[in-house]
MARTORDREN-746392 format. One record per residue (C-alpha): residue in three letters; z, x, y; chain. Coordinates in steps of 0.001 Angstrom, whole numbers, plus 500000, padded with zeros to 6 digits. Last residue first. Example, Ala and Ser with C-alpha at 12.3 -4.5 7.8 and 13.67 -1.06 7.14 Angstrom:
<recs>
{SER {507140 513670 498940} A}
{ALA {507800 512300 495500} A}
</recs>
This chain:
<recs>
{UNK {228378 200755 702645} A}
{UNK {231662 198919 703090} A}
{UNK {235177 198818 701743} A}
{UNK {238167 197941 703863} A}
{UNK {241653 198549 705012} A}
{UNK {243179 197617 708364} A}
{UNK {246196 196039 706707} A}
{UNK {245459 192565 708089} A}
{UNK {241781 192803 707107} A}
{UNK {242771 193949 703613} A}
{UNK {245044 190913 703292} A}
{UNK {242321 188561 704514} A}
{UNK {239878 190101 702037} A}
{UNK {242292 189654 699134} A}
{UNK {243233 186105 700184} A}
{UNK {239633 184907 700239} A}
{UNK {237161 185151 703106} A}
{UNK {235023 182159 704041} A}
{UNK {231428 183202 704792} A}
{UNK {230046 179800 703792} A}
{UNK {231074 180228 700190} A}
{UNK {228299 182209 698498} A}
{UNK {228539 185100 700976} A}
{UNK {232329 184935 700607} A}
{UNK {232013 185252 696817} A}
{UNK {229883 188379 697220} A}
{UNK {232532 189857 699496} A}
{UNK {235249 188963 696984} A}
{UNK {233397 190606 694099} A}
{UNK {232914 193762 696183} A}
{UNK {236621 193739 697049} A}
{UNK {237629 193381 693399} A}
{UNK {235293 196282 692578} A}
{UNK {236850 198447 695267} A}
{UNK {240438 197595 694286} A}
{UNK {240019 198163 690558} A}
{UNK {237995 201346 691084} A}
{UNK {240517 202797 693522} A}
{UNK {243565 201733 691487} A}
{UNK {242352 203605 688403} A}
{UNK {242130 206056 690029} A}
{UNK {243673 207414 693220} A}
{UNK {244182 205191 696272} A}
{UNK {241754 205272 699221} A}
{UNK {243192 207115 702183} A}
{UNK {244576 205464 705334} A}
{UNK {242806 206483 708511} A}
{UNK {243645 209718 710331} A}
{UNK {244815 209703 713918} A}
{UNK {243834 211968 716849} A}
{UNK {240070 211491 716698} A}
{UNK {239999 207704 716431} A}
{UNK {242877 207591 718940} A}
{UNK {240526 209248 721409} A}
{UNK {242046 212171 723300} A}
{UNK {239654 214678 721726} A}
{UNK {236620 212892 723133} A}
{UNK {238042 212289 726612} A}
{UNK {238945 215953 727015} A}
{UNK {241522 218530 725985} A}
{UNK {239480 221403 724590} A}
{UNK {241169 223434 721886} A}
{UNK {237954 225398 721208} A}
{UNK {238156 224412 717541} A}
{UNK {238864 220815 718529} A}
{UNK {236011 220691 721039} A}
{UNK {233620 222136 718440} A}
{UNK {234729 219452 715984} A}
{UNK {234323 216675 718558} A}
{UNK {230836 217807 719619} A}
{UNK {229725 217954 715988} A}
{UNK {231198 214514 715373} A}
{UNK {229143 213079 718254} A}
{UNK {226018 214516 716620} A}
{UNK {227120 213078 713291} A}
{UNK {227476 209691 715002} A}
{UNK {223769 208911 715191} A}
{UNK {222354 209290 711704} A}
{UNK {225870 209205 710275} A}
{UNK {226566 205513 710684} A}
{UNK {226394 204552 706984} A}
{UNK {230087 204950 706241} A}
{UNK {230600 208096 708373} A}
{UNK {233597 209159 706268} A}
{UNK {233636 212852 707150} A}
{UNK {234466 215304 709944} A}
{UNK {236042 218731 709569} A}
{UNK {237405 221667 711546} A}
{UNK {238754 224923 710093} A}
{UNK {240624 227716 711895} A}
{UNK {243267 225502 713453} A}
{UNK {246050 227015 711374} A}
{UNK {244321 226124 708110} A}
{UNK {243218 222607 709066} A}
{UNK {241506 220636 711809} A}
{UNK {240677 216978 712160} A}
{UNK {238182 214155 712285} A}
{UNK {237600 210692 710824} A}
{UNK {234252 208972 710631} A}
{UNK {233830 205221 710581} A}
{UNK {234289 202269 708219} A}
{UNK {238120 202391 708615} A}
{UNK {238721 202784 704855} A}
{UNK {236146 205576 704659} A}
{UNK {232757 205558 702911} A}
{UNK {230676 208668 702293} A}
{UNK {227312 207153 701322} A}
{UNK {225521 208153 698108} A}
{UNK {221765 208015 697702} A}
{UNK {219016 205977 696130} A}
{UNK {215263 205990 695646} A}
{UNK {212190 203829 695228} A}
{UNK {208684 204649 696445} A}
{UNK {205201 203093 696609} A}
{UNK {206162 199426 696619} A}
{UNK {203355 196901 696296} A}
{UNK {202045 194097 698514} A}
{UNK {200634 191157 696528} A}
{UNK {202887 188582 698204} A}
{UNK {203262 189591 701855} A}
{UNK {203367 185981 703101} A}
{UNK {206617 185512 701151} A}
{UNK {208388 187840 703620} A}
{UNK {212149 187356 703288} A}
{UNK {212012 185816 699820} A}
{UNK {209482 188522 698992} A}
{UNK {211946 191238 699987} A}
{UNK {214834 189545 698166} A}
{UNK {212893 189719 694892} A}
{UNK {212054 193374 695499} A}
{UNK {215703 194104 696252} A}
{UNK {216805 192432 693021} A}
{UNK {214214 194341 690987} A}
{UNK {215344 197559 692700} A}
{UNK {218949 196733 691809} A}
{UNK {218158 196039 688151} A}
{UNK {216186 199290 687899} A}
{UNK {219191 201467 688822} A}
{UNK {218352 205173 688832} A}
{UNK {220278 207107 691503} A}
{UNK {223423 207090 689351} A}
{UNK {221832 209753 687144} A}
{UNK {221892 212187 690078} A}
{UNK {225701 212127 689895} A}
{UNK {228408 211889 692557} A}
{UNK {231678 210839 690924} A}
{UNK {234521 209190 692818} A}
{UNK {236318 208696 689469} A}
{UNK {234795 205358 688538} A}
{UNK {231395 204636 690036} A}
{UNK {230961 202638 693234} A}
{UNK {227808 200601 693804} A}
{UNK {226761 198975 697064} A}
{UNK {224121 196354 696210} A}
{UNK {222706 194625 699288} A}
{UNK {221010 197614 700938} A}
{UNK {217363 198523 701239} A}
{UNK {213898 197626 702512} A}
{UNK {211651 200263 704104} A}
{UNK {208459 198637 705311} A}
{UNK {205357 200810 705696} A}
{UNK {203674 200700 709059} A}
{UNK {202471 204330 709386} A}
{UNK {205313 205166 711794} A}
{UNK {207788 203488 709471} A}
{UNK {208865 199869 709865} A}
{UNK {212447 198795 709283} A}
{UNK {214806 197099 706866} A}
{UNK {218496 196552 706244} A}
{UNK {219930 194096 703749} A}
{UNK {223501 192847 703784} A}
{UNK {226158 192190 701186} A}
{UNK {228605 190831 703747} A}
{UNK {225674 188824 705110} A}
{UNK {224503 189104 708728} A}
{UNK {221048 190619 708287} A}
{UNK {220025 194105 709364} A}
{UNK {216734 194710 711141} A}
{UNK {215499 197809 712975} A}
{UNK {213297 196646 715784} A}
{UNK {209529 197221 715711} A}
{UNK {208800 195125 718824} A}
{UNK {205565 193909 717245} A}
{UNK {207398 192423 714265} A}
{UNK {204598 189902 713720} A}
{UNK {204844 189051 710021} A}
{UNK {201295 187870 709320} A}
{UNK {199813 190275 711860} A}
{UNK {201204 193191 709830} A}
{UNK {199526 191886 706692} A}
{UNK {196208 191523 708532} A}
{UNK {196506 194981 710055} A}
{UNK {197106 196371 706559} A}
{UNK {200611 197334 705571} A}
{UNK {201284 200856 704346} A}
{UNK {202684 200987 700775} A}
{UNK {206186 199653 700562} A}
{UNK {209442 201592 700497} A}
{UNK {212404 200478 698376} A}
{UNK {216021 201542 698828} A}
{UNK {219318 201712 696972} A}
{UNK {222867 202560 698148} A}
{UNK {225497 204305 696068} A}
{UNK {229050 204412 697415} A}
{UNK {230927 207715 697324} A}
{UNK {234632 207303 698208} A}
{UNK {236411 208876 701150} A}
{UNK {239874 210036 702205} A}
{UNK {241194 210791 698729} A}
{UNK {240111 214462 698593} A}
{UNK {240826 215053 702281} A}
{UNK {244183 216848 702057} A}
{UNK {242848 219089 699289} A}
{UNK {240353 220684 701643} A}
{UNK {237014 221748 700143} A}
{UNK {236148 218065 700173} A}
{UNK {234357 216513 697218} A}
{UNK {230799 215558 698212} A}
{UNK {230089 212531 700380} A}
{UNK {229750 214419 703669} A}
{UNK {230147 218186 703261} A}
{UNK {230094 218959 706976} A}
{UNK {232957 221431 707071} A}
{UNK {233189 223647 710148} A}
{UNK {234580 227169 709939} A}
{UNK {236185 229482 712475} A}
{UNK {236753 233182 713120} A}
{UNK {234266 234073 710426} A}
{UNK {233931 235965 707159} A}
{UNK {231020 234728 705072} A}
{UNK {230891 235321 701336} A}
{UNK {228410 236071 698626} A}
{UNK {226626 235148 695433} A}
{UNK {228409 232089 694075} A}
{UNK {229781 231133 697486} A}
{UNK {233056 232007 699236} A}
{UNK {233768 230981 702815} A}
{UNK {236381 233320 704268} A}
{UNK {238162 232195 707427} A}
{UNK {239820 234633 709812} A}
{UNK {243231 234943 711487} A}
{UNK {243811 238142 709534} A}
{UNK {247469 237780 708523} A}
{UNK {247540 234406 706851} A}
{UNK {244477 234843 704690} A}
{UNK {242345 231717 705055} A}
{UNK {240236 231347 701924} A}
{UNK {237655 228580 701501} A}
{UNK {236333 227734 698060} A}
{UNK {233312 227503 695799} A}
{UNK {230614 226980 698410} A}
{UNK {227194 226125 697014} A}
{UNK {224491 228599 698094} A}
{UNK {221068 227161 697287} A}
{UNK {220191 227538 700983} A}
{UNK {221214 230084 703617} A}
{UNK {220671 229421 707314} A}
{UNK {221203 232108 709975} A}
{UNK {221436 230567 713444} A}
{UNK {219519 232463 716148} A}
{UNK {218411 229705 718524} A}
{UNK {215030 229556 716753} A}
{UNK {216962 229133 713496} A}
{UNK {218841 226150 714890} A}
{UNK {215616 224639 716238} A}
{UNK {214001 224798 712791} A}
{UNK {217084 223350 711104} A}
{UNK {217263 220516 713632} A}
{UNK {213569 219809 713024} A}
{UNK {214071 219665 709259} A}
{UNK {217020 217286 709564} A}
{UNK {215352 214983 712090} A}
{UNK {212145 215051 710040} A}
{UNK {214086 213915 706971} A}
{UNK {215442 210911 708857} A}
{UNK {212249 209670 710541} A}
{UNK {213603 207694 713483} A}
{UNK {214579 204256 714730} A}
{UNK {216749 203834 717794} A}
{UNK {219680 201511 718311} A}
{UNK {221944 200306 721122} A}
{UNK {219307 199430 723724} A}
{UNK {217817 196057 722785} A}
{UNK {220550 194345 720818} A}
{UNK {218512 191421 719486} A}
{UNK {220611 188550 718185} A}
{UNK {218997 186147 715755} A}
{UNK {218654 182566 714639} A}
{UNK {217740 180627 711463} A}
{UNK {215633 183338 709799} A}
{UNK {214715 182759 706142} A}
{UNK {211157 181682 706966} A}
{UNK {210483 185250 708149} A}
{UNK {207991 185776 710941} A}
{UNK {209582 188412 713141} A}
{UNK {209525 187759 716901} A}
{UNK {208167 184203 716741} A}
{UNK {210630 183585 713907} A}
{UNK {213454 184682 716190} A}
{UNK {212266 182456 719013} A}
{UNK {211828 179326 716934} A}
{UNK {215193 179695 715233} A}
{UNK {217077 180532 718417} A}
{UNK {217145 184050 719826} A}
{UNK {220225 185459 721579} A}
{UNK {219586 188583 723659} A}
{UNK {221841 191624 724104} A}
{UNK {220554 193871 726924} A}
{UNK {222394 191783 729535} A}
{UNK {225739 193474 728840} A}
{UNK {228243 192120 731368} A}
{UNK {231227 192337 729035} A}
{UNK {231483 188552 728820} A}
{UNK {227745 188428 728044} A}
{UNK {228214 190837 725136} A}
{UNK {231109 188797 723743} A}
{UNK {229051 185605 724070} A}
{UNK {226174 187203 722138} A}
{UNK {228434 188148 719245} A}
{UNK {230032 184700 719310} A}
{UNK {226604 183035 719160} A}
{UNK {225664 185375 716321} A}
{UNK {228739 184418 714304} A}
{UNK {227893 180755 714950} A}
{UNK {224466 181271 713397} A}
{UNK {226038 182965 710362} A}
{UNK {227398 179683 708985} A}
{UNK {223868 178315 708610} A}
{UNK {222626 181121 706361} A}
{UNK {219939 183748 707094} A}
{UNK {221204 184712 710541} A}
{UNK {219111 187557 711911} A}
{UNK {220520 190766 713448} A}
{UNK {217766 192619 715322} A}
{UNK {218300 196221 716371} A}
{UNK {217038 198226 719331} A}
{UNK {213549 199657 719644} A}
{UNK {214282 203110 721060} A}
{UNK {211634 204813 718867} A}
{UNK {212192 208388 717626} A}
{UNK {209450 209815 715401} A}
{UNK {211319 213043 714555} A}
{UNK {209430 215423 716813} A}
{UNK {211438 218280 718321} A}
{UNK {210854 220466 721383} A}
{UNK {214539 220951 722152} A}
{UNK {214693 219107 725479} A}
{UNK {211829 216723 724693} A}
{UNK {213029 215510 721296} A}
{UNK {216616 216065 722394} A}
{UNK {216386 213232 724923} A}
{UNK {216602 210561 722211} A}
{UNK {219608 212286 720639} A}
{UNK {221242 212624 724061} A}
{UNK {220707 208936 724844} A}
{UNK {222322 208032 721512} A}
{UNK {225341 210193 722363} A}
{UNK {225604 208671 725815} A}
{UNK {225512 205213 724275} A}
{UNK {228304 206185 721884} A}
{UNK {230381 207794 724610} A}
{UNK {230162 204643 726727} A}
{UNK {231017 202383 723796} A}
{UNK {233911 204617 722759} A}
{UNK {235200 204592 726343} A}
{UNK {235101 200777 726508} A}
{UNK {236657 200634 723001} A}
{UNK {239609 202929 723639} A}
{UNK {242186 200223 724283} A}
{UNK {240846 198022 721476} A}
{UNK {240898 200813 718859} A}
{UNK {241238 199189 715419} A}
{UNK {240410 195476 715568} A}
{UNK {238275 195769 718695} A}
{UNK {236236 198591 717152} A}
{UNK {235701 196668 713928} A}
{UNK {234497 193636 715892} A}
{UNK {232211 195645 718187} A}
{UNK {230279 197432 715464} A}
{UNK {230821 200226 713007} A}
{UNK {233008 202085 715531} A}
{UNK {230785 204889 716830} A}
{UNK {228104 202414 717855} A}
{UNK {225019 203946 719462} A}
{UNK {223018 203548 716285} A}
{UNK {220284 205715 714792} A}
{UNK {218800 203627 711975} A}
{UNK {216692 206037 709891} A}
{UNK {217104 204228 706575} A}
{UNK {218718 207149 704767} A}
{UNK {217033 209705 702483} A}
{UNK {216923 213071 704210} A}
{UNK {220355 213130 705829} A}
{UNK {221985 211536 702795} A}
{UNK {221018 214421 700482} A}
{UNK {218096 216874 700765} A}
{UNK {218513 217624 704482} A}
{UNK {218521 221426 704164} A}
{UNK {218159 222613 700589} A}
{UNK {220770 222925 697837} A}
{UNK {224385 223988 698419} A}
{UNK {223890 224741 702112} A}
{UNK {225373 227635 704108} A}
{UNK {225151 227879 707908} A}
{UNK {225879 231093 709831} A}
{UNK {226524 231214 713576} A}
{UNK {226776 234423 715610} A}
{UNK {227808 233420 719127} A}
{UNK {225772 234807 722036} A}
{UNK {224183 231481 722938} A}
{UNK {227603 229886 723461} A}
{UNK {227459 226172 724176} A}
{UNK {223837 225895 723073} A}
{UNK {224602 227946 719992} A}
{UNK {227506 225690 719043} A}
{UNK {225339 222633 719706} A}
{UNK {222667 223787 717261} A}
{UNK {225121 224785 714512} A}
{UNK {227172 221608 714872} A}
{UNK {224045 219437 714873} A}
{UNK {222932 221138 711659} A}
{UNK {226303 220829 709934} A}
{UNK {226759 217138 710618} A}
{UNK {223075 216285 710089} A}
{UNK {222870 217851 706653} A}
{UNK {222981 221550 705805} A}
{UNK {226621 221805 704794} A}
{UNK {229291 224427 705432} A}
{UNK {229124 225922 708924} A}
{UNK {230403 229436 709564} A}
{UNK {231331 230383 713126} A}
{UNK {231859 233786 714752} A}
{UNK {230091 235563 711935} A}
{UNK {230430 238365 709387} A}
{UNK {228286 238325 706261} A}
{UNK {228997 239660 702783} A}
{UNK {226700 239826 699774} A}
{UNK {224029 237316 698790} A}
{UNK {223490 233962 700458} A}
{UNK {220360 232377 699030} A}
{UNK {217234 232663 701115} A}
{UNK {215324 229881 702850} A}
{UNK {212163 228443 701312} A}
{UNK {213286 224846 701367} A}
{UNK {211521 221909 702986} A}
{UNK {209363 222070 706133} A}
{UNK {206621 224139 704495} A}
{UNK {204035 221366 704511} A}
{UNK {204908 218616 706969} A}
{UNK {207482 216113 705731} A}
{UNK {206348 212836 704138} A}
{UNK {207592 213720 700647} A}
{UNK {211116 214035 702015} A}
{UNK {210870 210681 703796} A}
{UNK {209410 208918 700741} A}
{UNK {212283 209861 698454} A}
{UNK {210996 209711 694877} A}
{UNK {211099 207491 691787} A}
{UNK {207528 206247 692047} A}
{UNK {206586 202567 692278} A}
{UNK {203238 201583 690725} A}
{UNK {204490 198460 688850} A}
{UNK {207189 197431 691323} A}
{UNK {205106 194919 693304} A}
{UNK {203448 193469 690188} A}
{UNK {206810 192849 688500} A}
{UNK {208240 191245 691629} A}
{UNK {205309 188868 692010} A}
{UNK {205341 188066 688268} A}
{UNK {209019 187117 688472} A}
{UNK {208078 184273 690820} A}
{UNK {209852 184393 694196} A}
{UNK {213484 183237 694587} A}
{UNK {213897 180726 697381} A}
{UNK {217265 179129 696571} A}
{UNK {218663 182325 695063} A}
{UNK {217727 184569 697972} A}
{UNK {218750 181826 700393} A}
{UNK {222261 182055 699041} A}
{UNK {223844 179608 696626} A}
{UNK {227012 177591 696870} A}
{UNK {230287 177817 694998} A}
</recs>
């Protein structure tokens, strides 16, 4: 077994210790919101009647509420959230807003080759619509259409990038640029970079918590009622009334239709309980870089960056020139549990800090201001799945597997189409019409996921070569990813 660059070029322990010394356990994005943007909405008490009730105050639910009102301004829409709007994945992710609806070209080709041209077009249109929404809806969530840079950090990954670029050229996409070692290091000055591919138009960077808070503000301006601190206990669909009852601790909402945007949390529909697993992801945020520090790394094009390893890192610049650095460890806990205690993992933050200074040794002395974690709703196909239940009264989408910043808006359109029984290019997609395979129950889930994680790590240490387990999962169309 070989070593990775992060083992070959490990920084001194004292550098890591100094960098983590002042780090607070807190989500930078949520702390960076304008005063009054978080919380303050009432708890649902008593009975409400609506045309549409939305469960979940993250991106999925908020986009659904906004788009439902834009489609039908006269509709009465109620949204209920268990805690506060945007507190979970929507307020703590990396802020990569990708056009891809398929978790990349290779996954799309493997699963939906016939639909891939349409999926690519719909994905770019969806990203364009998110960018345009700042002006159209009067929002400010720090959107920058910078694209994404994929650097090779091991020799075997250079050929992967050449193939990626060749595929783009074959499809006539001139916005995908191959950078050799000199060119990629001229763009972003990391000694670990051996080559890179810059996809210039398929990704935007944004402030994740601002997107959630701005969507909530716009929703309320359109007439949506939002209730916080109102966890839903169950959904009733009495056979004779044709209505949906969403029951919370203090009240209920009766509506013609319901949308479930509960993300990583246990589904309110039994049929979806095994469809996702929660995978914990960990993040560091630096203090703002000085002009001198920023000059030392370049990065003037401000792309989002994600390396090519199976256990990959993702990183980006904030508006005030902090560096968010996350990924690598993707931790699953037995029993599909979501617990706040899982958000504390000092060994992962120490690992990330070490990898950060391997990537940017010239930033030695920089410190991290924030560290946090969150759970990702992972599906076996690496992308969202969709459907309806309860005699077509309830629509759902889940399993975004790290793509939710962009694809939740697309999911909102799909769910509204399904409830309205629209027959269009979105609802005809195989991705929409067919469900992926579920994860197995315990203990098989934990055994399989942990064996897969071990195999992915082994591949990263073995020239990218996949073992029999990974090849078998590839053949079956199964997978595990964060």
